[in-house]
N, C-alpha and C positions, 0 to 999 in steps of 0.2 A: 786134869783128865778124870779125876774121881767124880766130877759132877755129871759126866756124860755116861749114857747107857753103853753097855758093852758092844752092841751092834753098830755103834757109830765108829768104832775103831776101823772097820773095813771100808768106810766111806773115804772118798778123796779128801785131801787136806783142805781144799777150798770149801767143800761142803761142810766140813766140821767147823771151819772158821765162821762161815755164814750162820750156821745154827747156833754156835756159841755166842756170837755177837747179837743175834736176835733174842736169845735168852737173857743176856745181860741187859739189853735195851728194855725188855719187858720188866725185869726186876727194877731197873732204875726208874722207869715211868711209874711203876706201882709205888715206889718209895716217895717220889715227887708228889704223886696224887695224895698219898696218905698225909704227907707234910702239909699240903695245901688245905686239906680238910681240917687238920688239927689247928692250923693258923686261923682258919675261918671260924672254928668253934671257940677258940680262945679270944679272938679279936672281936 
């Protein structure tokens, strides 16, 4: 819960789950892209 802004507390649970999921998907895709670039540079 500490990763979310305070105004998200008033949103419905489904909206919070969707927003948290999209945030983690964005972080994961960034990490994957960064790893791919590093592999490309090293390879």
